[in-house]
N, C-alpha and C positions, 0 to 999 in steps of 0.2 A: 435501402432500409432492411430488406429481407436478409441480406448478407450480414448486416450489423447485428440483427437479432440472433441469427444462427451463431455468429462468432461469440457473442456474449453468453448465450445459452451453453455452448460447449465449455467455455471457461468456468461458468458457474458449476457445472457438473464435475469438472476436474478439481476445482477448489474444495467442493464438498467431499469428494472421494478421498482426497489427501487428508482432509481434516478428520474424516471418519476413521481412516486407517491409523492416524496418530492417536485418536481417542480410544482405540481398542487396547492400548497398552495398559497393563495392570501391575499392581504391586501387592505384596502381602502386608496386611495390617493386623497387628496383634493388639487386642484389647485386654489389659490386665485387670485383675479384680480390684486393685487399688485406684482404678480410674486412669492409669497411664495408657498412652497409645504410642506404639513404636511401628514405624514403617520401614520396609526394606524387603529382604529375601529371607523367608523363614524356612527352617528345616526341623521337623518333628522327629524326635528319637523316642518312640513309644516304649522301647525296652528299658531305657534309662529313666523314662518319665520326664524328659527334658524337651525344651524347645529353644532353638538357637535362631537369633535374628541378626543378619548383617544389615546395618542401617546405611543411610546414604553417606555418612561421614567415614565409612569404612570400619566402624567399630562392631564387634560381635557381642551381643547380649545373650545371656543364658538364664532361663527361668524354668522353674518346675511347672509341669503341666497343671498342677493344682492351683497355680497362681494366675493361670490364663482364663479369662472369661470367655473369649471367642477369638477365632482366627478367620479373617475374611480376605477376599481378593477385591481390590477397589482401584479406581483410577488414581494415578499418582497425584499427590497433593502438590500443587505448583506454587510454592511460597514466593518465588521470584516474580511470577506472573501476577500474583495478588498484590505485591508491592508496586509493580510497574503500572498496574491498571488503576491505581488510585488517582483521583482527579488532580489536575495540576497542569502547568504550562509545559509545552513540548516544542521541539524544533526538529523539522524534517528536511533532509536534503536528498534530492532525487536526480538521477541521470536518466534521461529519456532518449530512447533509440527508436528511429523510424523502422517499422516492419515493412509497410508498403503504403503507397498512396492509392486512394480510390481512382477509378478510371476517369472520373469527371474533375479531378483535382489538378491544380497547377503545381509543377515542381515535384521531383522525386529524389532529390539528393539525400543520401543517407548521412545526415549530419546530426550528432547528438545535441540535446539541449539540457539545460540545468534548471531546476526548480527548487526554490527555498520557501518553506512554509513555517510560519510562526502560529502555533495553535494552542488549544486547550482541550485536555481530555476530560470531558464532562462526566463520564462514567466508563466502566469497562467496555461498553459497546459503542460509544459515540464520541467522536472528536470533531471539532470545527476549527477553522483557521483562515488566515489571510496570507497570501504569498506573492512573490514575484519571481521572475526567471529570466532566462536568456534563450531565445529561439532563433533559428536561422531559416529563412525562406529565400527570397531573392536577396534580401539584406537582413541584417540582424534586427530583431524586434524584442521588446521587453513586455512580456505579459504580466498583468496584475490580475489576481483572481481571489475569490472566496471559495472555500472548499469544505465539504462534509465527508467524513470517512466513517462508515458504519461496519461493525464487526458482528458476526453471528455467535461468537463464543467469548468467554472471559479467560479461556485457557491459553497456554503459551503459543499454540498454533491455531489460527482462526482465519476462515475466509473473510473477505471484506468487500464492500462496495464503495466506490469512490465517485463523487460528483463534484465538478468544478465549473465555475463560470466567471467571466470577467471581461476586461478590456485590454487590448494590446496597443502599445504606443511604439512608434518607430524610434530606433536607436541610430540609424544611418539614413542619409538621404539617398534616394534612388537616383542613379545617374540619368541624365537626359539622353534621349535618343535623337534621331535625325529630325523628328517632327515636334516632340513635346518636351517640356520641362515638368517633372513630377513633384507634386507636393503630397507627402504622405500624412494620412490622418489615423492610421491604425484601424482597429475594428474589434468586433465581438469575438471572444474565444470561449469554447465550452468543451468539457471532457467528461466522459462517463466510462467507468472501467470496473473490472473485477480483479481480485488478487488474493494474496495471502500475507498475513503478518505473523512473523515468528519472533516472540519475545526471547531475547538472548540473556538478559539479566535484569536486575531491578532498575537499570538506567537506560537501556537501549533495546531496540528491536530492529528487525530486518523486514523490508517490504518488497514484494514482487507483484507488479501490476501489469495487466494487459488492458489497453484502453482504446477508445475511439476518440480522436481529437478533431475538432472543427475550428477553423480560423478564417475570418473574413478580414481583408485588408482593403481600405478605401483610398483612392488617389484622386487628386484634382490635376487634370492635364492642361497645362498652359501652352498654347501653340507657339512655335518658334518661327513661324512664317505666316504671312497674311492669307495664304490660301487654305489654311486649316482652321477648323472650328474648335473652340474650347469645349472640353467635355470632362465627365467623371468616369472612373473605372472602379469596379469592385472585383477583387480576386479572391477566390475561395480555395482553401487548402483543407482537405479532409483526409485524415491519416489514421492508420492503426499503429499503436505504439506499444513498446515493451519498456517498462520502467523498473529500475533497481534503486532502492533507497534505504537510508538509515534514519531512524527516529530516536531522538535523545530527550531525556527528561532531567 
């Protein structure tokens, strides 16, 4: 648990640092006397009494200084992020890669998983959804889960917190060994992670998440011989994961 807390704390500091660096970007904002606002790169020619503004479309605007009410340096206005963050349905597809298993976990094969989430963006800061995926342990398993994703900013780049919980069902039967036939019942799964969301345009964003994943799988062991007793088994997988995903609206 101490290693998990240290891991998540380090990721939180990294995400906040990246977000702060991004938010330090500034652009020139020219407020004209007629109420118009132009954003871009401004150059003042005091000798000629003019101000030139190169806007985001690549056009150059020229005004007399007497027409300018004020010139300020502000954070860029992110129109695409504003459109993307409107409430509505969204679809998220993720590729999950194992970083490493905890020492007390079973299995350490580096096999990627896939996770699909159908959700709803409640507001610029909060999304919730339900999903299913495909994971590999000893056999292939199908996890179903409910998830909540919270962001700290409504801008194009924002740190996020991810929490997921659900139940995993077996997709393949575990082969029998010399002593037992296995009946799989699946088990609880849970994920907690930190990451970054980068809005690409008004319809898509990119997600990068580091998370801790817990998976329990339960089995009923039926003996294949009279000398062995019937019993149950619970196998626990606890893993650190790196996830890359895209979200579409």
